[in-house]
Structures are given as structure tokens and as C-alpha cells.
C-alpha positions in Angstrom: -20.0 -10.4 -1.2 -17.6 -12.8 1.0 -16.9 -11.1 4.2 -13.8 -12.3 6.7 -14.8 -11.6 10.6 -11.2 -11.0 12.7 -11.7 -11.4 16.3 -9.4 -12.0 18.8 -9.1 -15.6 20.1 -6.5 -16.0 22.3 -7.5 -15.4 26.2 -11.0 -16.1 25.7 -12.9 -19.1 26.3 -14.3 -21.7 23.6 -18.0 -20.1 24.7 -17.2 -16.6 24.1 -15.2 -17.4 21.1 -17.8 -19.7 19.2 -20.7 -17.6 20.3 -19.8 -14.7 18.9 -19.1 -15.8 15.6 -22.0 -18.0 15.0 -24.4 -15.1 16.5 -22.5 -12.8 14.1 -22.4 -15.1 11.2 -25.9 -15.3 11.4 -26.5 -11.6 10.9 -24.2 -10.9 8.2 -25.7 -14.3 5.9 -28.6 -12.6 6.9 -27.6 -9.1 5.1 -26.3 -11.5 2.4 -22.9 -11.8 3.1 -21.1 -15.2 2.2 -19.4 -15.4 5.8 -15.7 -16.9 6.6 -14.5 -16.7 10.1 -10.9 -19.0 11.2 -13.3 -21.0 13.6 -14.5 -23.5 10.9 -13.9 -26.8 11.5 -12.3 -26.6 15.1 -15.6 -27.7 17.0 -13.2 -30.4 19.1 -11.7 -27.0 20.3 -15.4 -26.2 22.3 -13.9 -27.6 25.7 -11.0 -25.0 26.0 -11.5 -23.1 29.1 -9.1 -20.4 27.4 -7.6 -20.1 24.2 -4.0 -20.2 24.2 -1.9 -18.8 21.6 0.1 -21.6 19.8 0.7 -25.1 19.9 -2.3 -27.2 19.6 -1.9 -31.0 18.1 -4.7 -31.4 16.2 -4.1 -31.2 12.0 -6.2 -28.3 11.4 -5.1 -26.4 14.6 -1.4 -26.6 14.5 0.6 -23.6 14.4 0.9 -23.7 10.2 -2.6 -25.0 9.8 -4.1 -21.8 11.1 -1.2 -19.5 9.6 -2.0 -20.5 6.4 -5.6 -21.4 6.6 -6.3 -17.8 7.7 -4.4 -16.1 5.3 -6.2 -18.5 2.5 -9.2 -17.1 3.7 -8.2 -13.6 4.1 -7.2 -13.6 0.1 -10.6 -15.1 -0.5 -12.7 -12.3 1.0 -13.6 -9.2 -0.6 -14.4 -7.6 3.0 -12.9 -8.3 6.8 -14.5 -7.0 10.0 -12.4 -6.7 12.5 -14.1 -6.2 16.2 -11.4 -5.3 18.3 -13.2 -4.7 21.5 -12.6 -7.4 23.9 -9.0 -7.9 23.4 -7.3 -6.6 26.6 -3.7 -7.9 25.0 -2.6 -7.2 21.7 -4.2 -10.0 19.1 -1.2 -10.4 16.8 -3.5 -12.8 14.7 -6.4 -10.7 14.2 -2.9 -8.0 13.3 -1.7 -10.2 10.7 -5.3 -10.5 9.3 -5.2 -7.2 9.3 -1.5 -6.5 7.7 -2.5 -9.1 4.8 -6.5 -7.6 4.2 -4.4 -4.1 3.7 -1.7 -5.8 1.5 -4.2 -7.4 -0.6 -6.1 -3.8 -0.9 -9.2 -5.6 1.2 -11.5 -3.3 2.5 -11.4 -3.3 6.2 -13.8 -2.3 8.7 -13.1 -2.4 12.1 -14.6 -1.7 15.6 -11.6 -0.2 17.7 -12.9 1.8 20.7 -10.9 5.0 22.1 -9.5 3.2 25.0 -8.0 0.2 23.1 -4.9 -1.7 23.1 -4.9 -1.8 19.3 -5.2 1.8 19.0 -1.5 2.0 16.7 -1.1 3.6 13.8 0.0 0.8 11.8 -4.0 -0.9 13.1 -5.3 2.6 12.5 -3.9 3.3 8.7 -4.4 -0.6 8.1 -8.2 -0.1 8.4 -10.0 1.2 5.5 -13.2 2.5 8.4 -13.1 2.7 11.7 -15.9 2.6 14.4 -16.1 3.1 17.8 -18.6 0.1 18.3 -20.0 -3.1 17.1 -22.8 -1.7 16.4 -21.9 1.2 14.2 -19.4 -1.0 12.2 -22.5 -3.5 12.2 -24.6 -0.7 10.6 -22.4 0.2 7.9 -21.7 -4.1 6.9 -25.2 -4.0 6.7 -26.1 -0.9 4.2 -22.9 -1.9 2.1 -24.6 -5.3 1.8 -28.0 -4.0 0.6 -26.5 -1.3 -1.3 -28.4 1.4 0.5 -27.8 5.3 0.2 
């Protein structure tokens, strides 16, 4: 089963972003998921002190490249997991990915804390299942992958 990981990037450091994806990709892979993340092939960005919203110049980091590749990955996935816990401002990229996933009838699992900038009707309705913590979402994803009752 393919899973696409949705997570805010803008405003975070490269260390925060790459560590998050690598740690959780390893866990999801150990449960049997084929994991897709938006950071593949973007190792050259590891020096970023703080990711910005747009206008990178490497071929795979242009606005168009990011938009089309992330959309393609969402279309490939069976499940989307959106962890919105670290967002301090609205993550437009994450919201676009949720909208694409919802439009494509993907199973969307999200972590949206009670006090979140993403606690919006559209976000809440786009998601299939919403948990308040990352740990609860991950436990559900484990059970789903292992086909437990």
C-alpha cells in the first residue's frame, strides 16, 4: 500500500523537515507501506536554515516542479497521512495536497490538534479520519497496514 506523507515545510529548518520525514518513513516502511515524500531528490536543500514558500532555482525545486511532482505523488498514493502539528501558520502546500487527495477519493488520515491554524471546515471535511496526536494517527496507520481488528 502506498502512502504519501503530508507535512508543513515552509518556515521549518532543513534539519526539522528531513529528520521528520526520515524517521517516520522508516516506521511506516517497517509496517509494510511504500512511502512517498515530497523531499525525495532534494538533498541539496539540506543547508536551508528556514524553508521559504517559493522560488527555489534548482530544476527539481522550481515552483512548477514541486507542484506537479507533489500532485503526481498524491495520485500514486492509496493513503495520505497529514501531520499538521508543527504548523504555526497555514501550510498552503499541505492544504493543496489534502484537496487533491480528497478530490481523488484517497483515504486521508490527519493529525490536527484542537488548537490548530488548520482547524478549518474544509480541512476537517477533506480528511477521512482526524486524530489529535501524531501517536494516535500512527497507531491507526500501523493497524491499517497490518490488517488488524
